[in-house]
C-alpha positions in Angstrom: -25.1 8.9 -10.6 -22.2 7.4 -8.5 -21.1 4.2 -7.4 -20.5 4.6 -3.8 -17.9 1.8 -2.5 -17.1 1.1 1.2 -13.0 1.6 1.1 -11.3 -0.5 3.5 -8.2 0.4 3.0 -6.2 4.0 1.3 -3.1 4.1 0.0 -1.7 7.4 -0.9 1.4 7.5 -3.3 1.4 11.1 -3.8 4.7 12.3 -5.1 6.0 8.9 -5.6 7.1 7.7 -8.6 7.8 4.0 -10.9 8.2 1.3 -9.5 6.8 2.6 -6.1 2.9 2.8 -6.2 2.4 -0.6 -7.7 5.0 -2.0 -5.1 3.4 -0.3 -2.5 0.1 -1.8 -4.0 1.5 -4.9 -3.9 2.6 -5.2 -0.2 -0.6 -3.5 0.8 -2.5 -6.4 -0.9 -0.6 -9.4 0.8 -2.2 -7.3 4.1 -5.6 -7.6 3.0 -8.2 -10.4 2.5 -9.9 -11.1 -0.8 -12.7 -8.7 -1.6 -11.6 -5.9 0.6 -11.6 -2.6 -1.3 -8.3 -0.4 -1.8 -8.6 2.9 -3.1 -5.1 4.4 -4.4 -4.1 8.2 -4.9 -1.3 8.7 -7.1 0.7 11.6 -9.3 2.8 9.2 -11.7 1.4 9.1 -14.8 2.5 6.0 -15.6 0.3 4.7 -12.7 -2.1 4.9 -15.9 -0.8 2.0 -17.4 1.0 0.0 -14.4 -2.2 -0.8 -12.1 -4.6 -1.9 -14.6 -1.8 -4.3 -15.4 -1.2 -5.1 -12.3 -5.0 -6.1 -11.8 -5.3 -8.1 -14.9 -2.1 -10.0 -14.0 -3.1 -10.7 -10.5 -6.8 -11.3 -10.8 -8.1 -8.1 -9.3 -11.4 -5.8 -10.2 -10.3 -1.9 -10.8 -13.5 -0.7 -10.2 -13.0 3.0 -11.0 -10.1 5.0 -12.5 -10.1 8.6 -12.4 -8.0 11.2 -13.9 -8.7 14.6 -12.5 -5.0 15.8 -14.7 -3.6 16.6 -11.2 -4.1 13.3 -9.4 -5.1 10.3 -10.2 -7.5 7.9 -8.5 -8.0 4.2 -8.6 -10.7 2.1 -6.8 -9.6 -1.9 -6.9 -11.0 -4.7 -5.2 -9.2 -7.8 -4.2 -9.1 -10.5 -6.1 -9.8 -14.3 -4.4 
C-alpha cells in the first residue's frame, strides 16, 4: 500500500552538494504556505542527515524518505 500525497512543489537538487540542497529547501519553504507538500530529489548522501534535521528543528513533517541507492527522495509537509 502506497501513501499518495499531493505534491505542491518539486525541488530538484540533483548534482548539488551540502549545503546547497538544504539552503534551496529553506528558500523554497519561504515561498509556500503551511500545509504545502514539497518533494525533494537529491544525490548528496549528506541530505540523509541534513533534511531530517531541518524538518525536526523547524517543525516540518518528513512524510517520506526514500533511498534507492542512486537518488534520495523526501516528501515534506511545511509546518505551521
